[in-house]
N, C-alpha and C positions, 0 to 999 in steps of 0.2 A: 722780503720778496725774493724769490729765487731767480736764477739766470738761465732759464731754459724756455723755449717757446715751441708752439705747435699749432695744431689745427683741429678741426672736427671732422668726423666721418659721419655722414648721414645715410641711414640705410634706405628702406623703402619709403616711397612718398605717395601721397594722394594728390592727383592733379585737380586744380580748380579752374573753372571756366572764367576767362577774362575777355572782355570785349575786344574785337579785332582792332588792331592798330594801337592799342593801349599797352604801354610798357610798364612793368612793375619791377622796381628795383628791390632786390633782396639784400638784407643787411647781414654781413658775415656773423656767424655765431647765433643767429636768430632764425625763427621760422617765419618766412613770408607767407602771404596768402596763396602763393602758387605752389608751395611745398610744405605739406603738413605730414609729418611722419605718422605711420599707422598707429604708433603707440598713443597718439593723442586723439584717436578717432572717437573715444567715448565722450570727450568733452568738446568735440568739434562744433556742436550747435551753440556752445557757450563762448566760443572764441570772440574776443572783442576786436573791432576794427582799429582800436587805438594802438599806436605804436608803443613799443616798450621804451621807457625812458632811458636816457644814457646814464650809466653809473659814474663813469669817470669823466669829469668835466674840469675845465680850467678853474672855475669858481667854486668847485665842490669843497665842502668842509669835511673834516673828520678823516678817518683812515680809508682811503680808496686807492685802487690800483689795478693793473693788469696782472694776471697770473698765467705766465706761459706754461703750456702743457702739451704732452703727447696725445691727450685724450679729448681735447676740445679746442675750438678756435676762438681766439680773442676772449678768453675767460676773464671776468672782472669781479672784483669784490668791493664792498663798501663798509666793511667792519673787520676787526681782528678775528672775530668768530668765523666769519665767512672764509677768511684766508686760512684759518686752521682747518676748516672743513675741506677746502680744496687740497690741502696737503694730504689729508687722509684719503680722499677719493683718488688722488693721483698716484699714490703708492699702492693702494689696495689692488690685488690681482683680480678681485671679483667685479671691479668696475671697468667698463670698456669705453664709455663715452660720457661726455659732460657738456651741458649747455647752460650758461648762466642767463637768468631772466628770459626763459624761452618764449613765453606767450603771455598775453593779458586775457584773463578769463572774466566773464560776467557771472558773478555768484548771486543766485536768487536769494533775497531776504524778505522779511515781512513787509518792508517798506518799498524799497526800490533796489534793483540789482547793484551790487557792489563790485567794483573792479578789483581784481587780485592778480598779482604777478608772482609766481613762485621764484624763490631764489635760484633754484637749479632744477634741471631735468637730468636725472642720473640713470644710466643703464647699469643695473646691478643684477648679476646672475642672469643676464639676458632679458630682464624685465625693466620697463621704464617706470621711474618714480618721480613725481613732483616732490620737491624737497624744500623745506623751510628751516632756516637756521635762526635760533633765538637764544638769548641768555636764559639761564635756568629760572630767573625770577620774572619771566615775561608776564605772569599773572598779576603782577603789581599794577599793571595797566588794564583796567576793566575793558577799555576799548579794544586793545590788542587781543585779549583773551576772547572777547565776544566775536571778533572778526575771524579768529582762528577756528573757533567752534563752528561758525557758519561755513567756512571753507572745508573743514573736515567732513561735516555732515553732507555737503553737496558732493564732494568727490567720492565719498562712500556710496552715495546714491547712484552716481554715474559709473561706479566700479572702476575708478581710477586710483592707482596706488599713490599713497601720500606718506611721506616720512617727516616727522618733526624731530629735529635734533638740537640739543642744547650744548652750551659751552662745557658743561661738566661731562657730557658724553665724549667730547673731543679732546679733553685735556687730562687723561690719566698721567700719573707721574712720569715725567721724562719723555713722553711720546713726541710732543711737538718739537722739542729740542732735537731729538734724533731725526725726525722727518726733515726738519729745516737743514740739518747738516748733510743728510743724504742727497736731498734735492740740489744742494749747492755743489756737491761732488759729481752728480750724475751728468753724463755727456749731454750737451745741448742738441736738440733735434734739427735745428736749422729750418729750411723750408718744409712745410707740412707735407707728409706723404701718407695718405690714407691706407696704404698697404702695410705700413709698419705696425708691429705689435708693441703697443705702448706699455705693456706689462713688463717687458724685459728691461734689464738695467740699461743696456744700450741697444735700442731697436735698430740702429744702423749697423750693428755688429762690426764696429770698427775698433773701438777701444776695449781693452781687456782689463777688467777690474781685478783687484787683488782678492785672494780668498777671504780675507777679513772683511772687505767691503761687501762682497757677495753674501757672506754670512749675515751681516747687519741688514742688508737689503731684504733678504728672504725672511728674516725674523720680523722686520718692520711690516712686510706684506702680510705675514700671518697675523700680527697684532691688529692691523687695520681691518683685515677681513673678519676677524672675530668680533671687533667692535661694530662693524657695519651689520653683521648678521644679527646682532642684538637690537640695534636701533632702527634699521630699515624695515624690519618685519614686525615690530611691536605696534600695538594699537596706539595711535597718537592721543586718543582720548585718555589713556592711562596717565598722561603727564599733567592732567588737570586735577586740581583739588576738588573734592566733592562740593557741590553748590550748597 
């Protein structure tokens, strides 16, 4: 886990009517009922009233934690694969904002609607993508594979962008080690400032990096951008074995 922290910047929002005198508390890093970014408008009819569950809890098991970032507020992960994905997204110059577990969606099925929470909402090249992070062998679980197919089919119908990313996508030789080291060396942002450019090595423009560090940073950005151009725009159905 790296030692830098940040927040999220939310662009345009759609206002929702709330009864007079009723106060609705918005949770940082999540989309409340009062504020739904325009990027989610295609799935707005399917938004569930259920709250997003907390990822990081005192009694939680497994690998969980907060991932400080210039591109998102209170980002959290609950697996090593999700932490790997957050490193790639935070270094890539084509990614401008991140939200972990942004919404709960009601996905129509043959029986009854199934609730689904994306791992991330990623703004990539100016477009919003719901993103799911899975191990490459996710199809070993028929239940997981079936649920993902239902999600993909529904989001395609609603014309919402969806990316399915696996651990093999995120772990080319040496990449994660380099990203971990660079994020450890990168200046910490301190209090979140939405006017900062999170793509720069030091958005505060206070610390001067050595030419070697900048060379490594730009090379890592290029590698992350190339990786994401492959995986964000591919058809998620292509990852499934023929039935």
